[in-house]
N, C-alpha and C positions, 0 to 999 in steps of 0.2 A: 482382082482389084476392082473390077467393074461392079461387083456386088457389095464391096466393103463400104462405100459411101452411103448407100441406102440403109444398110444394116446399122451403121453408126447413128444415122438419123433416127431410126426406129428405137434404138437404145436410149438416145437422148430424150425422145418423147415419152417413153415409159418412165424414165427417171423423173421427169417433170410432173407427170401424173401422180407418181408416188409422193412427191413433196407436197402437192396441192391438197391431197386427201387428209392430211394431218392438221388442218386448220382448227385451232382450239375453239370449243363452244362452251357456253355456260348458261345457267338458268337465271333469269332476272324477272322481277315482278314489280308492280307499282300501281300508280293511279294517274290517269290523265284528266286534267281539269281544263275548263274553258274560262279564261280570265273574266271574273265578275259574274259568272253564271253557274258555278258549281262543276260537278263531274261531267265529262263528255259521255253521253249515254249511248255508246255503241260505236263500232268501227273496227279498223285493223291497224295494228302497229307493226312497224318493220325496223330492224336494226341493220344498217348497211355498213360493213367494215370500211374504214377509210383506207386501210392498207390494200385491200382487195375488194372493190365494190361488188364483185360477183358473189361474195359471201354475205348472205342475208339470213336473218332469223326473224320469224314473224309470229304474231299471236292475235287473238281476238280481244277487243275492248268490250267489256261487259256493260250492262245497263247502269251499274254503279260507278263506272269509270275505271274499275280495276282491270288489270291485264296481267298476263303471264306469257313469257317467251321461254321455251325450254331449250332452244338452240341458238341463242344470240352469239354472234362472233365476239371473241374476247378482244379487248382493246378499244381504241377510239372508234366511235360509230356515229354516223349521221342517222337521225331518227325520223321516220316518215309516219305520219298519222293521217289516215284517210277514212272518211265515212260516206263518201259520195255514193257508194253502192246501195246505201240505205234509202236514197231518194231517187225515185224513178218517175219521170214525167209529173212531178209535183205530188206524187203519192208514194207511200211506202210499199215495197214489194211484199207480197204475202198477204196483203190486206184483203185481197180477193183473188181466188184462183183464176188462171186464164181459161178461156173457153167461150162457148156461145153466150151471148148476152153482154159480153165485155167489149166496149167500143174499140175498134182497131184490130180485133182478133178475128180469125176465120169463123164464120158462122155467127158473126155479131148481129145483134138486133138492138133496137132502142131499149134503154134501161127501163125497168118497170116503174110505174108511177107511184106505187105504194112504197112505204118505208120498211118493208119486210126484210127478210134475210138476204134477198137478192139485190137490194138497193146498192148504189155506188158507195164505195168506201170513203171515209173522211179524208181530208187533205193531210192530216197527220195521224199516224196510227202506230201501234206497237207491233213490231215484227213478231211473227209466231216463233215459238220455241223451235230450235234446230237440234235434232238429236235427242238424247235422253237426259243430258245434263241441264243445269239451270243457267248456263253461261250467257244465254241470250234473253233471259227474262227481263222485260222492261227496256229492251234496246229500242231507241227511237232516234230519228234524225235530228241533229242540231247543226246549224250552219257554222262552219269554221272557215278561216282563210284558206283558200285552195293551195297556197304555196307550201303548206305543211304536207301535202300529198305527193310532192315531187322531191326526189333525193337531191336534185340540183338547186332547189330553191328553199328547202326547209331550213329554219334557223335552229332546229333542235339538234343537240349533240349530247352524247353520253359516253362514259367510259365503262365498259363491261369488265369487271374484275375476273381473273382466272378462277377464283374460288366460287364465283356465282352467288346466287341468293341475295344479291344486293337490291334494296328497294330503290327504284328509280322513278320518282314522281316527276311528271312533265306537265307543262302548261301551254295550251294553244290559245289563239284568239279568233 
């Protein structure tokens, strides 16, 4: 009898894990635009299930504003759009590799006075290509309302159909 209660608890835990792994997923794609400014030129998009907020599907927003999420949770979702990672200290990441000669980095020295290849990067730059695909070509930072980056404050909502392949266009400001 002493071992029966822990054993029943173990069985209940395994049963719950089995139920949780069957959460349906679907493919969605679309375009993210910034009100009055055209497409959002880079970032990340996430679909958080309203039924189970731990169920999240994500994708990259390309330079033309298009996105694709292969594993979005089916049903009502809260949508998060974030591009803050593209802006680091007023400059775009990847504009200049870290290392000697870069202020604030180990081994840093004053920037060169000439405008050659080692001069400081511009305040706005195009992020370098990541990987072998063209998904990040033309990705740049655009300021958007930071409330879209938080699942608790975003006003974006979408219904992901079980059949998937629905075009879900979204607008941020």
